[in-house]
N, C-alpha and C positions, 0 to 999 in steps of 0.2 A: 217181602221179597225184593231184593236189590236188583234193579234192572241195569244190565250192562248194555250200553249203547254201541251201535255200529258206527263206523266212520261217517256214513251217510247221515245217520241220525244226529251225530255230533255237529255236522255241518249245518243242519237245520236249526239246532239249538243255538249254535254260534250266531246265525243270522238273527234269530229272535233276540238274543242278548245284545247284539249290536244296535238293534232298534231301541231297546230299553235304555241302553247307555245314552243314546241320543236324546231320548225323552227326558231322562233325569237331568242331563246337562242343561236342557232348556228350562226345565222347571226350577232348578236351583237359582236361576237368574231372575225368576219371577217372584221369589220370596222377598217381599218388601213390606214395611209397615203399612197396614191398611188393607191388604188383600185378604180375602176370606179363604178358608180351606175349601169351600165349595167351588170358588173360582179356580183354584189350582186343579181341582178334580176335573172341571169342565175343560180346562186347557189340556190336561193329560189325555182325556178322551178324544179331543179333536186331533191332537198330534198322533196318537196311536192309530186312529182310523186313517189319517192322511198317509201314514206309512204302510198301510195295508194290514195292520194287525188288529187284534181284538183285546180289550182289557181283560186280563185273566181273572182279576179279583171280582169284577162286576157280576153280581149274582151268585158268586161262589158260596155255597151254603147259606145263601140269602143275603150276603153282604151287599150294601147299597151303593158302593162307590168303586171307581176304577183305582183309586188310591186309598191307602191307609194314611191318614194325616194325624199324627199324634203330637200334641203340643205340650211342652214343658214336662209336667209330672205324668203325662200319658206315655206309656211305654210303647205299646203297639196297638194296632187295630182301631185307631181313632177314626170315627166316621166323618167324612167331609160334610160341611154344612155352612152355617152362617157365622161361625166364629171368625172374628177379624183378628189377624195377627198384629201384635204390638211390638214396638221397639224393645229389645231385650229378651223376647221370647226365643225359643228354639222349636222347630217343627221337624219331626221325623217323617219322611216321605217314603213309603214302601209301595212298590209297584211291580206288577207282573204282566207279561205280554204273551198271548197265544198267537204265534205267527205260523200259519199253515200247519197247525197241529203240534208245534214245538214251543215249549214253555221256558220263560226266563223269569228271574226273580232278583230284585236288588233293592237296597234301601240306603238312604242318606239322611243325616240330621243336619239341618241348615240353620245357622243363626239368623235372626231377624234384626238387621242393623247391628248395633254394638251390644254384646252380651257381657255379663259379669265374668271376670277372669277365671273364677272357679268353674263356671260352666264351659268356658272356652277350653280349659284344661281337660274337662270331662270328655268333650268331643275329640280332642287330640288323642287321648289315651284310648278311647273306644276304637278309633280308627287304627291305632297301633295294634290293639288286640286283634282286630280283624287281620291285619297283615301278618302278625305272628302266627295266627291260625292257618293262614294260607301257606306260610313257610313250613309249617309242621305237616302239611298234607303232602302226598306224593306216593308213588308206587311203592307198595310194601309197608307203608305206615298204617296205623290204625286210627279209628275215630278218636280214641282216647288221647292220641298224640295232639290232635287239633284241640280237643277240650282242655287238655292240660296247659297248652301254650296260652290259650285265651284266659283261663282262670288265673294263672300265675301273673300275667301282665296286669290284669284288673286288680287283683288282691294286693299286689305290690303297692298300689296307691290307695288301698283301703276303701275301694268302691264296692257297691253291691252288684252281685251277679244274679240275673234273673234265672230261676231254675225251671218253672213250669213250661216255658216255651223255649224252642231251640231251632237250630238249623236242620236241614233235611235234604234228601235227594230231590231232584227236579229234572225236567226235560221233556218227558212224554206226558207227564201230568204236573200240576202245579206243586203238589206235595207227594213225595215218594219216600220209601225207605232208602238209606238208614236215617234215623234221627241222630243229630249232632249237637249234643248239649254243650253248654259253655262252662261246664264243670265236669270233673271225672266222677261218674256215678257207678252203679252196679249193673247197669243195663248192658245190652249187646255192644260188643266192641269189634266190629268187623274190620278186616284188613282192606285197605284201599287198593283197588285194582284198575288197570287201564279200561276205559270205557265207562267208568262211573262219572256222573255229573252231580255235583252237590252244591248246596247253598250254605255258606257259613255266615252266621249273623249274631255277633255279640250284642246283647242288650244290657246296658250298664247303667246303674243308678248312682246318683251322687251320694245317696245315703244307704239305706238298708237293702238287703236282698229281696225282702217281701214285696208282693204285689197284691192288688185287689182287682176284681172284675166289677165294673159298674153295672147299673141296672139295665143298660141297653144290651147286655149280654155279649158285647164286643170289646168295648174299650177297657184296656188293662192299664192301671195306674200304680205308681209306687206306693208302698205301704205307708211311708211317712210323708208322701206328697212332695218330695224333692224331685229335682229334674232328672230325666233319664235321657240316654242317647242310644241310637240304634244305627248300625252300619251293616250292610250285607252285600256279598258278591256271589255270583254263580261261577263255578269253576269246573273244568274238566280234568280228570286224571288221565293222562296219556302216557304211553310208553316212554316218551322222551321228556316227560316232566309235567308240571301243572300249568294249565292255561287259564288265566282269569278272563272269563268271557264277557263280563259286564263292566270292564274298566272304562271309565268315561274319558273322553278326549283330553280334557283339561286337568284330569286328576293328578295330583302330586302324591306319590306314595311316601308316607312318613318314614323316615329313618329312625333307628333306635336312638340316635343322638338327638334328633329333633324332639322325640317324645320325652326323653329325659329332660330336655330343656324346659318342658312344660312343668316340671317339678320345682323349677327354680323361681 
């Protein structure tokens, strides 16, 4: 069941998203060679608690961290721990906050120092895919409009699109209907209505579409063990348009021309 939020509920979700944008802004500057994913998780917990929130992922279905920290070939749901980041790695940081009962969800993939140009391009295109998905959302559009925009952007560069995991509704719980795939499938294709709050999150692989689940029953990795990237925003569908609720203060939105430049 898709939950349509009231203006009061959207205001609460907006406040949660603003906190999350602040946390991710600070975390991305802590990503340097030598730091462990566990240290990033502890920093996140401290910051979230200082802002009056609660880490939404911590304990969710038994997950042991406030962050999902997925390094290189890890797509999503990487468990924070003793892994030390090295120059040339990338780490995807996925975080959710429960603030006074309102939930936010967002993810970024951050390079560790200088990365290979092919990986840098992957990150740029994945961010572009997210923006194309946001542009395709709006009152009267359908979920498939978002999925198609993401898929076309990714496949134009011959990257892999992760299929078993997808975007979703969010706001009063951390995961709600509808599901928002990054490809056009045969599933439900609801129309987007004012009051819907959704998380769009392209997960894009440098190689194949396929993924594997590791023995920890959480960490998802690429089938060919090539690098993956993940970006996510929470947005509200409003009568007057789409509002991206988790936009970070320093975030630069990639233009189509910038992303095309990644191909050169």
